C-alpha positions in Angstrom: -109.6 -142.8 185.5 -112.3 -140.3 186.5 -113.1 -140.8 190.2 -110.7 -140.5 193.2 -111.2 -140.7 196.9 -108.6 -138.6 198.9 -108.2 -140.1 202.4 -107.0 -137.9 205.2 -106.0 -139.3 208.6 -108.4 -137.5 210.9 -110.3 -139.1 213.8 -113.6 -139.1 211.8 -112.1 -142.1 210.0 -112.1 -144.3 213.1 -113.7 -147.7 212.4 -113.9 -147.0 208.7 -114.2 -150.1 206.5 -111.6 -149.7 203.8 -113.2 -152.5 201.8 -115.9 -149.9 200.9 -113.4 -148.4 198.5 -112.9 -151.5 196.4 -113.2 -150.6 192.7 -112.4 -146.9 193.0 -108.9 -145.2 192.9 -107.7 -143.8 196.3 -105.0 -141.6 197.6 -103.5 -142.0 201.1 -100.8 -140.0 202.8 -98.1 -139.6 205.4 -97.8 -142.2 208.2 -101.1 -144.0 207.5 -99.1 -146.8 205.9 -98.7 -148.1 209.5 -102.4 -148.9 209.5 -102.4 -150.2 205.9 -99.7 -152.7 206.9 -102.0 -154.0 209.6 -105.1 -154.5 207.3 -103.1 -155.4 204.2 -104.8 -152.6 202.1 -103.0 -150.0 200.1 -104.2 -146.9 198.1 -103.6 -146.3 194.4 -101.6 -143.2 195.2 -99.4 -142.2 198.1 -98.3 -138.6 198.9 -96.2 -136.9 201.6 -95.3 -133.2 201.4 -93.9 -132.7 205.0 -90.1 -132.6 205.1 -89.9 -133.8 208.7 -92.3 -136.7 208.0 -90.2 -137.6 205.0 -87.0 -137.6 207.0 -88.6 -139.8 209.7 -90.4 -142.3 207.4 -88.2 -142.3 204.2 -87.3 -146.0 204.6 -90.9 -147.1 204.8 -91.8 -144.8 201.9 -89.0 -146.5 199.9 -90.4 -149.9 200.9 -93.8 -148.9 199.6 -92.2 -147.9 196.3 -90.2 -151.2 196.1 -93.2 -153.4 196.9 -95.0 -152.1 193.8 -98.5 -152.2 195.3 -99.0 -148.4 194.9 -99.3 -147.1 191.4 -98.2 -143.4 191.8 -96.2 -141.4 194.4 -96.2 -137.7 195.0 -93.2 -136.6 197.0 -90.8 -133.7 197.5 -87.1 -133.2 196.8 -86.3 -134.3 200.4 -86.9 -137.9 199.4 -84.2 -137.5 196.8 -81.7 -136.5 199.5 -81.9 -140.2 200.6 -82.6 -141.9 197.3 -81.4 -139.7 194.3 -82.1 -142.6 191.9 -85.9 -142.1 192.4 -85.8 -139.1 190.0 -85.8 -141.6 187.1 -88.8 -143.6 188.4 -91.7 -143.0 186.1 -94.2 -143.7 189.0 -93.0 -140.8 191.1 -93.8 -137.1 190.7 -92.2 -134.4 192.8 -93.8 -131.2 194.0 -90.9 -129.3 192.5 -91.9 -130.5 189.0 -95.4 -129.1 189.3 -95.2 -125.9 191.4 -93.8 -122.9 189.7 -92.5 -121.6 193.1 -90.1 -124.5 193.4 -89.0 -124.7 189.7 -85.4 -123.8 190.6 -85.3 -126.8 193.0 -86.4 -129.1 190.1 -83.4 -127.8 188.1 -81.1 -128.3 191.1 -82.2 -131.9 191.6 -82.1 -132.8 187.9 -85.9 -133.1 187.5 -87.8 -132.1 184.4 -90.1 -129.2 185.3 -93.6 -130.0 184.1 -95.8 -127.3 185.6 -99.6 -127.6 186.1 -102.5 -125.2 186.2 -103.7 -127.2 189.2 -100.7 -125.9 191.1 -101.1 -122.3 190.1 -102.5 -120.6 193.1 -103.0 -117.2 194.7 -101.0 -118.4 197.8 -98.1 -120.5 196.6 -96.3 -120.5 199.9 -99.1 -122.3 201.7 -98.6 -126.0 201.2 -100.1 -129.0 203.1 -100.1 -132.6 202.2 -103.9 -132.8 202.1 -104.5 -129.9 199.8 -101.6 -130.9 197.5 -103.1 -134.4 197.4 -106.3 -133.0 195.9 -104.4 -130.9 193.4 -102.2 -133.9 192.4 -105.4 -136.0 191.8 -106.6 -133.3 189.4 -103.2 -133.2 187.7 -103.4 -137.0 187.1 -106.7 -136.5 185.2 -109.3 -137.4 187.8 -112.5 -135.4 187.0 -114.4 -136.2 190.2 -112.8 -136.2 193.7 -114.3 -137.0 197.1 -112.5 -136.1 200.3 -112.8 -138.1 203.5 -110.9 -138.1 206.8 -109.9 -134.5 206.5 -111.3 -133.0 209.7 -109.2 -129.8 210.1 -109.9 -129.6 213.9 -106.3 -130.2 215.0 -105.7 -130.2 218.8 -102.2 -129.2 220.1 -100.6 -131.9 222.3 -98.1 -130.9 224.9 -97.4 -134.3 226.7 -95.0 -136.5 224.9 -94.0 -133.8 222.4 -90.9 -131.7 222.3 -90.0 -128.6 220.2 -87.2 -128.8 217.8 -85.5 -126.3 215.4 -87.8 -123.9 213.7 -91.4 -125.2 213.5 -90.3 -128.8 214.1 -91.7 -131.2 216.7 -90.7 -134.7 217.9 -92.7 -137.4 219.6 -90.7 -138.3 222.7 -93.0 -140.9 224.3 -96.0 -143.1 223.4 -99.2 -141.2 223.0 -102.4 -143.0 223.8 -105.8 -141.8 222.6 -104.3 -139.4 220.1 -107.2 -136.9 219.3 -105.9 -136.0 215.9 -105.7 -139.3 214.0 -107.9 -142.3 213.3 -105.6 -144.8 215.0 -103.4 -144.5 218.1 -100.2 -145.8 216.5 -100.2 -143.1 213.9 -97.5 -141.2 215.7 -94.7 -143.1 217.6 -91.7 -142.1 219.7 -88.9 -140.7 217.6 -91.3 -139.4 214.9 -90.6 -135.8 213.6 -93.2 -133.5 212.1 -93.9 -129.8 211.6 -96.3 -127.7 213.7 -99.6 -128.3 211.7 -100.7 -124.6 212.0 -97.7 -122.4 212.6 -98.6 -119.0 214.2 -97.3 -117.0 211.2 -99.5 -118.9 208.8 -102.8 -118.8 210.7 -105.3 -121.7 210.3 -103.1 -123.1 207.6 -104.8 -126.5 207.0 -108.2 -125.0 206.6 -107.1 -121.9 204.7 -105.4 -124.0 202.0 -108.7 -125.8 201.2 -110.5 -122.4 200.9 -107.7 -121.3 198.6 -108.0 -124.5 196.6 -111.8 -124.0 196.2 -111.2 -120.4 195.1 -108.5 -121.5 192.6 -110.9 -124.0 191.2 -113.6 -121.5 190.6 -111.5 -118.7 189.2 -109.5 -121.0 186.9 -112.5 -123.1 185.9 -110.9 -126.5 186.6 -112.8 -129.3 184.8 -113.1 -131.2 188.1 -115.9 -131.8 190.6 -114.7 -131.7 194.2 -116.9 -133.1 197.0 -116.5 -133.3 200.8 -117.9 -136.6 202.1 -117.2 -136.0 205.8 -119.9 -134.3 208.0 -117.4 -134.0 210.9 -115.0 -131.8 208.8 -114.6 -128.1 209.0 -115.1 -128.2 205.2 -118.7 -129.3 205.9 -119.3 -126.7 208.6 -118.0 -123.8 206.4 -119.5 -125.3 203.2 -116.2 -125.1 201.3 -117.2 -127.9 198.9 -120.5 -129.4 197.9 -121.3 -132.3 200.4 -122.0 -135.7 199.0 -122.3 -138.9 201.0 -119.5 -141.3 200.2 -121.8 -144.1 199.1 -123.6 -141.7 196.7 -120.2 -140.7 195.3 -119.1 -144.3 194.8 -122.3 -145.4 193.2 -122.8 -142.4 190.9 -121.5 -143.1 187.4 -118.4 -141.2 186.7 -119.7 -139.6 183.5 -122.6 -138.0 185.3 -120.4 -136.1 187.7 -120.3 -132.3 187.4 -117.1 -130.5 186.8 -118.0 -126.9 187.5 -119.8 -125.6 190.6 -122.4 -123.9 188.5 -123.2 -126.5 185.9 -123.0 -130.1 184.7 -120.0 -131.1 182.6 -122.3 -131.9 179.6 -123.1 -130.1 176.4 -125.9 -132.5 175.5 -128.6 -129.9 176.1 -126.7 -126.9 174.6 -127.3 -125.8 171.1 -123.9 -124.8 169.6 -123.2 -122.8 166.4 -119.6 -123.4 165.1 -117.8 -120.8 163.0 -114.7 -122.1 161.2 -112.9 -122.7 157.9 -112.9 -126.5 158.3 -115.9 -128.6 159.1 -116.1 -130.9 162.1 -114.2 -134.2 161.3 -112.6 -132.7 158.2 -109.4 -134.5 157.2 -107.3 -131.5 158.4 -105.9 -131.3 162.0 -108.4 -128.6 162.9 -111.3 -130.7 161.6 -110.2 -133.7 163.5 -109.7 -131.9 166.8 -113.3 -130.6 166.5 -114.4 -134.2 166.0 -113.0 -134.9 169.4 -114.5 -131.8 171.0 -118.0 -132.5 169.8 -118.2 -136.2 170.5 -120.6 -135.7 173.5 -122.9 -133.3 171.6 -126.4 -134.3 170.4 -126.0 -134.3 166.6 -129.1 -132.2 166.0 -127.9 -129.6 168.6 -124.9 -128.6 166.4 -124.8 -126.2 163.4 -121.8 -124.9 161.5 -121.1 -122.0 159.3 -118.0 -122.4 157.1 -116.1 -120.1 154.8 -114.7 -121.6 151.6 -111.0 -122.2 151.3 -110.7 -119.3 148.8 -112.3 -117.1 151.5 -115.0 -115.9 149.1 -118.0 -118.1 149.9 -119.8 -119.0 153.0 -122.3 -121.8 153.8 -124.1 -123.5 156.6 -125.4 -126.9 157.8 -127.4 -128.1 160.8 -126.8 -131.5 162.3 -123.5 -133.5 162.6 -124.6 -136.0 160.0 -124.6 -133.1 157.4 -121.7 -131.3 158.8 -119.3 -134.3 158.9 -120.2 -135.2 155.3 -119.7 -131.7 154.1 -123.3 -131.3 153.1 -123.5 -127.5 153.4 -125.9 -125.0 151.8 -124.4 -121.7 150.4 -125.6 -118.3 151.6 -126.1 -115.4 149.2 -126.1 -112.6 151.7 -125.4 -111.8 155.4 -129.2 -111.5 155.9 -129.4 -115.2 155.0 -126.7 -116.0 157.5 -128.4 -114.2 160.3 -131.8 -115.8 159.4 -130.1 -119.3 159.4 -128.5 -118.6 162.8 -131.7 -117.2 164.3 -133.7 -120.2 163.1 -131.2 -122.6 164.7 -131.3 -120.5 167.9 -127.9 -121.4 169.5 -127.1 -121.1 173.2 -123.4 -120.4 172.4 -121.1 -119.8 169.5 -117.8 -121.7 169.2 -115.6 -119.6 166.9 -112.1 -120.5 165.6 -110.8 -117.2 164.2 -108.6 -117.2 161.1 -107.4 -114.4 158.9 -110.7 -114.3 157.0 -112.4 -110.9 156.9 -115.6 -112.6 155.8 -115.6 -115.0 158.8 -114.7 -112.2 161.2 -117.4 -109.9 160.0 -119.9 -112.8 160.2 -118.8 -113.6 163.8 -119.2 -109.9 164.8 -122.6 -109.7 163.1 -123.9 -112.9 164.8 -122.7 -111.7 168.2 -124.5 -108.4 167.7 -127.8 -109.9 166.3 -128.1 -113.0 168.5 -126.5 -111.7 171.7 -125.3 -115.1 172.8 -122.0 -115.9 174.4 -119.0 -116.6 172.2 -116.1 -119.0 173.0 -113.1 -118.2 170.7 -110.4 -120.7 170.2 -107.1 -119.7 168.6 -104.9 -122.4 167.1 -102.4 -120.5 164.9 -100.7 -117.1 165.2 -102.2 -115.8 161.9 -102.1 -112.2 163.0 -98.3 -112.2 163.3 -98.1 -113.8 159.8 -99.4 -110.5 158.4 -96.6 -108.5 159.9 -94.8 -108.6 156.5 -97.9 -107.2 154.7 -97.3 -103.7 155.8 -98.0 -101.9 159.1 -101.5 -100.8 158.0 -102.8 -104.3 157.3 -101.1 -105.7 160.3 -102.8 -103.1 162.6 -106.1 -104.0 161.0 -105.7 -107.7 162.0 -104.5 -106.7 165.5 -107.7 -104.6 165.9 -109.8 -107.5 164.8 -108.1 -109.7 167.4 -109.0 -107.1 170.1 -112.6 -107.3 168.8 -112.5 -111.1 169.3 -111.2 -110.7 172.9 -113.8 -108.1 173.6 -116.8 -110.1 172.4 -115.7 -113.5 173.8 -117.0 -114.9 177.1 -114.2 -117.5 177.1 -110.8 -117.5 175.3 -109.0 -120.7 174.4 -105.4 -121.1 173.1 -103.9 -124.2 171.7 -100.8 -124.0 173.9 -99.5 -122.4 177.1 -97.0 -120.5 175.1 -99.8 -119.0 173.0 -102.0 -118.3 176.1 -99.1 -116.4 177.7 -98.2 -114.4 174.6 -101.8 -113.5 173.8 -102.5 -112.4 177.3 -99.7 -109.9 177.0 -100.6 -108.8 173.4 -104.3 -108.6 173.6 -105.4 -108.9 177.2 -107.9 -111.4 178.4 -107.7 -114.6 180.4 -106.7 -117.4 178.1 -107.2 -121.1 179.0 -105.3 -123.8 177.2 -107.1 -126.5 175.2 -105.3 -128.8 172.7 -105.9 -132.2 171.3 -106.1 -135.3 173.4 -105.8 -139.1 173.1 -107.3 -142.2 174.5 -104.5 -144.7 175.1 -107.0 -147.6 174.7 -107.0 -146.6 171.0 -103.3 -147.4 170.9 -102.5 -150.8 172.4 -98.7 -151.2 172.5 -97.4 -152.2 169.0 -95.9 -155.6 168.4 -92.1 -155.6 167.8 -91.3 -156.1 164.2 -88.1 -156.9 162.4 -87.5 -155.3 159.0 -84.5 -155.1 156.8 -85.1 -151.3 156.4 -86.8 -149.2 159.1 -89.9 -147.5 158.1 -90.3 -143.8 159.1 -93.8 -142.4 158.6 -95.1 -138.8 158.3 -98.8 -138.3 158.8 -100.3 -134.9 158.2 -100.3 -131.7 156.1 -97.5 -130.3 154.0 -98.3 -126.6 153.8 -95.5 -124.4 152.5 -95.7 -122.1 155.5 -95.5 -125.0 158.0 -93.8 -128.2 157.1 -93.4 -128.8 153.3 -89.7 -127.7 153.1 -88.8 -129.7 156.3 -90.4 -132.8 154.9 -88.5 -132.5 151.6 -85.2 -131.8 153.5 -85.7 -134.9 155.6 -86.5 -137.0 152.6 -83.4 -135.8 150.8 -81.2 -136.5 153.8 -82.1 -140.1 153.5 -82.1 -140.3 149.7 -78.7 -138.7 149.2 -76.8 -140.7 151.9 -76.1 -144.3 150.7 -75.8 -145.6 154.2 -79.0 -144.0 155.4 -80.7 -145.1 152.2 -79.9 -148.7 153.0 -81.3 -148.4 156.5 -84.6 -146.3 156.0 -87.6 -145.7 153.9 -89.8 -142.7 154.3 -93.6 -142.9 153.8 -95.6 -139.7 153.6 -99.3 -139.8 154.2 -101.0 -136.5 153.4 -104.1 -134.8 152.1 -104.8 -134.9 148.3 -104.2 -131.1 147.9 -100.6 -131.5 149.1 -99.6 -134.5 147.0 -98.8 -132.7 143.8 -96.1 -130.4 145.2 -94.6 -133.2 147.2 -94.7 -135.6 144.2 -92.8 -133.1 142.1 -90.2 -132.3 144.7 -89.5 -136.0 145.5 -89.9 -137.4 142.0 -87.5 -140.3 141.4 -86.7 -140.9 145.1 -86.2 -144.6 145.7 -86.4 -144.3 149.5 -89.6 -142.2 149.7 -93.3 -143.0 148.8 -96.3 -140.7 149.1 -99.8 -141.8 149.9 -103.2 -140.2 150.5 -103.9 -139.8 154.3 -105.6 -142.9 155.6 -109.1 -142.7 157.0 -109.9 -142.6 160.7 -110.4 -146.4 161.0 -106.8 -147.1 159.8 -105.1 -144.1 161.3 -104.0 -145.6 164.7 -102.9 -148.9 163.1 -100.8 -147.0 160.5 -99.0 -145.0 163.2 -98.2 -147.9 165.5 -96.9 -150.3 162.8 -94.2 -147.8 161.8 -90.7 -148.1 163.1 -90.5 -144.3 163.7 -92.8 -141.3 163.2 -91.8 -137.9 162.0 -93.0 -134.5 163.2 -91.5 -131.7 161.0 -91.6 -127.9 160.8 -89.7 -125.6 158.4 -86.7 -123.6 159.4 -87.8 -120.2 158.2 -89.2 -117.0 159.6 -92.6 -117.3 157.9 -93.2 -120.7 159.6 -92.0 -119.4 163.0 -94.2 -116.4 162.8 -97.2 -118.6 161.9 -96.9 -121.6 164.2 -94.3 -120.8 166.9 -97.2 -120.7 169.4 -99.1 -123.7 168.0 -99.3 -127.3 169.2 -99.4 -130.0 166.6 -102.8 -131.7 166.8 -101.3 -135.0 165.7 -98.7 -135.0 168.5 -100.8 -136.8 171.1 -101.4 -139.7 168.6 -97.7 -139.9 167.8 -96.7 -140.0 171.4 -99.4 -142.5 172.4 -98.5 -144.9 169.6 -95.5 -146.4 171.5 -93.3 -145.7 168.4 -90.2 -143.5 168.6 -90.7 -140.0 167.3 -88.3 -137.9 165.4 -88.9 -134.1 165.7 -87.3 -132.0 163.0 -87.7 -128.3 163.3 -86.6 -125.2 165.3 -86.9 -125.1 169.1 -88.8 -121.8 168.8 -91.9 -123.9 167.6 -94.0 -124.7 170.7 -94.4 -128.4 169.6 -90.6 -128.9 169.2 -89.9 -127.0 172.4 -92.3 -129.3 174.4 -90.9 -132.5 172.9 -87.3 -131.4 173.6 -88.1 -130.1 177.1 -89.6 -133.4 178.3 -87.4 -135.8 176.3 -90.3 -137.2 174.3 -88.6 -137.5 170.9 -85.3 -137.6 169.1 -85.1 -133.8 168.4 -83.1 -132.3 165.5 -83.4 -128.6 166.1 -80.8 -127.5 163.5 -81.1 -127.3 159.8 -78.0 -129.5 159.5 -77.6 -132.8 157.7 -74.8 -133.9 160.0 -77.0 -133.6 163.1 -79.8 -135.4 161.3 -77.5 -138.2 160.3 -76.4 -138.7 163.9 -80.0 -139.0 165.1 -80.9 -141.4 162.4 -77.9 -143.5 163.2 -79.0 -143.8 166.8 -82.5 -144.8 165.6 -81.1 -147.5 163.3 -79.1 -149.0 166.2 -82.1 -150.0 168.2 -80.5 -148.2 171.2 -82.2 -148.6 174.6 -82.3 -144.8 174.6 -84.8 -144.9 171.7 -87.1 -147.3 173.5 -86.9 -145.3 176.7 -88.0 -142.2 174.8 -90.9 -144.1 173.3 -92.1 -145.3 176.7 -91.7 -141.9 178.2 -93.7 -140.3 175.4 -96.5 -142.8 175.8 -96.6 -142.3 179.5 -96.7 -138.5 179.0 -99.6 -138.8 176.5 -101.6 -140.9 179.0 -101.0 -138.5 181.9 -101.2 -135.1 180.3 -103.0 -135.5 177.0 -106.0 -137.5 178.0 -108.9 -137.2 175.6 -111.3 -137.6 178.5 -109.9 -134.6 180.2 -109.8 -132.5 177.0 -113.5 -133.2 176.2 -114.5 -132.5 179.8 -112.7 -129.2 179.8 -114.3 -128.3 176.4 -117.7 -129.2 177.7 -117.2 -127.3 180.9 -116.0 -124.2 179.0 -119.2 -124.1 176.9 -121.4 -124.8 179.9 -119.8 -122.0 181.9 -120.2 -119.6 178.9 -123.9 -120.3 178.7 -124.5 -119.8 182.5 -127.1 -117.3 183.5 -126.4 -113.9 182.1 -126.9 -111.8 185.2 -127.0 -112.0 189.0 -130.1 -110.8 190.8 -130.7 -107.0 190.6 -130.0 -106.5 194.3 -126.4 -107.7 193.7 -126.0 -105.0 191.0 -127.5 -102.4 193.3 -125.2 -103.4 196.1 -122.1 -103.4 194.0 -123.0 -100.0 192.5 -123.4 -98.5 195.9 -120.0 -100.0 197.0 -118.3 -98.6 193.9 -119.8 -95.1 194.4 -118.6 -95.1 198.0 -115.0 -95.9 196.9 -115.3 -93.2 194.1 -115.8 -90.5 196.6 -112.4 -91.1 198.1 -110.4 -91.3 194.8 -108.0 -88.5 194.0 -106.8 -87.5 190.5 -103.5 -89.2 191.2 -105.4 -92.5 191.7 -107.0 -92.3 188.2 -104.3 -94.2 186.3 -104.4 -97.6 184.6 -101.2 -98.6 186.5 -102.9 -98.0 189.8 -106.1 -99.7 188.8 -104.1 -102.8 187.7 -102.2 -102.7 191.0 -105.5 -102.6 192.9 -106.7 -105.6 190.9 -103.5 -107.6 191.6 -103.7 -106.8 195.3 -107.3 -107.8 195.8 -108.8 -104.2 196.0 -111.4 -105.2 193.5 -114.1 -102.6 194.2 -111.5 -99.8 194.1 -110.1 -101.3 190.8 -113.6 -101.3 189.3 -114.3 -97.7 190.3 -111.0 -96.5 188.7 -111.5 -98.6 185.5 -115.0 -97.0 185.1 -113.6 -93.5 185.5 -110.7 -93.9 183.1 -112.3 -96.1 180.5 -113.6 -93.2 178.2 -110.1 -92.0 177.6 -108.7 -95.5 176.9 -110.7 -96.5 173.9 -107.6 -98.0 172.3 -107.4 -100.5 175.2 -111.1 -100.9 175.8 -111.1 -104.7 175.3 -108.4 -105.4 177.9 -109.8 -102.9 180.4 -113.3 -104.4 180.1 -111.8 -107.8 180.6 -110.1 -106.6 183.9 -113.5 -105.2 185.0 -115.1 -108.6 184.4 -112.3 -110.3 186.2 -112.7 -108.1 189.3 -116.4 -108.9 189.3 -115.6 -112.6 189.3 -113.0 -112.2 192.1 -115.8 -110.6 194.2 -118.0 -113.6 193.6 -120.4 -112.0 191.0 -119.9 -114.7 188.4 -122.8 -113.6 186.1 -123.3 -109.9 186.9 -123.8 -107.4 184.1 -120.9 -104.9 184.2 -122.8 -102.6 181.9 -125.7 -102.2 184.4 -123.3 -101.3 187.2 -121.3 -98.9 185.0 -124.4 -97.1 183.8 -125.6 -96.6 187.3 -122.2 -95.6 188.5 -121.7 -92.9 185.8 
């Protein structure tokens, strides 16, 4: 699911042969079903955002849903006014579930709010069916989208059209030779619709596509957007790259670009990895890197690792050596620098942990090599040191500010972490977590066992899940009824087996195994009767992983097996599973509550099967490995883009900044006012103020410098050197 053609209804589509779209997913909209009915052709996806159009055509939209020829629907809450039962149809998504502006309506209509970065926009009030259709395609995971039939040259019609309340219009008589649509029967007497471009919103239909293009660039969507219509205003104004439709259809999906400045491919990039665990290590962080680097040329990857005791450091070049843990130890920092220089990376991928040695190595490599750094945080190890004394805690916070300051891109494992770190340390954090390919997990065959088999797969660290696993095992072992219904199998790493074995010694309902290898992992998951995700109920665990997302969660959800989540709701993983109804959640350290959930699981309740189906669907839609790898690739590619714009851009921006500086007063020279200017689009003024006040804000240098870079990007200077402009300005 990587290519999508979004089909508008403009006159440029007259005479179009829809059979050309055979073999590619398509999205159609609004009243075009009248034409599809004539030619017996239907798109993969249907959308309608117009409340008036929904009110006029709701019966036919419901017919399309009932006929089952269309795979997905994207509608608004107005459809629920006629058919409230549709909120439980897994094929249908509603705008109110995805757009933060309408979140309160999702609650009102009983919808789960999902949210999506593709619906985060600088102009949330401006909504059209066409632009939302493109955003929805990106949300579903399409990485390459072509737009046809979106002309944006709407002509107002006065004959046969009457004004209604607000911005509403109604067709009162038959319109022949309708100049706005590709077939004359598109609008018929009795149809209601809204004024396409209301006076108070300007050229709405064109503006929303410009905004969409800006959102894509500024938020680095891992999606290629093309216009395939020469008659469109999108072509005249060069809003998107133009690509002939036949070229788009014939081009292999995996060769599409996902960023306007670069290909979505890391094949030609040399990457130096800094981490505790090596790529494809048995740990969760090792496995997730195995996914991230699946597209890399093996010889273009090197890794520097610290030892688990944090005292030694070693390196290896090539995925064959890295994945087999064939590393060579370094005796000094000089050897590390020489190793890195000899490898000559284009980018450093750094997963910071609370290791002074690894942090100092990262800082030294950044200074000596002067290559971009992409930092990826997966656990909140800084907060874990809050109990070590304020002095040590502040040292780790300062190191985090170093990381933010030296990083070209910042990645967080969850949205909760991205939001929290943006407030704590500044910077613009993108979310990148683990993903899954549903093809790896064909639906399991139904089995019948005398006792249901619950399996736990993963680590058992004392500051994460050890105590919760032991509590869960005891709940079964100590209850005769539950002991007759369940067995618990724990698959974990060798270094966790001793502690677990001692704690669970003599348990008849529990067995401990070494974690299976990759070839048997999926099969072990999907042949269980239930899967366990567990976190401790203690402050140390909450401090460490409350912002983290379990790397094994996508596999568990994709398995088709019911999941039990045992842990506090303050943990991001538990919070997500509970929010979207993806697991039986036990969020209290209470044996009675746990017993009730296990009783439901034992009863083969339809609720359990519904949860499992919903979880698998969620994994397919939102945790796609293809989308995760594409986003990772694009992030590295964007980080390695050209380091500077042409000199005349720097000269021009310097002059503009100096012009603004002449009109600044002392009252203007505050961080609050600079941030307000940035938020309100006064980017040059914001830059001028930041430059003036930066010397007295050393303690906030990292966040201020990030805001300066953000202002440059908003002005369109993607790769300009802020230091050059600042030195000339001062």
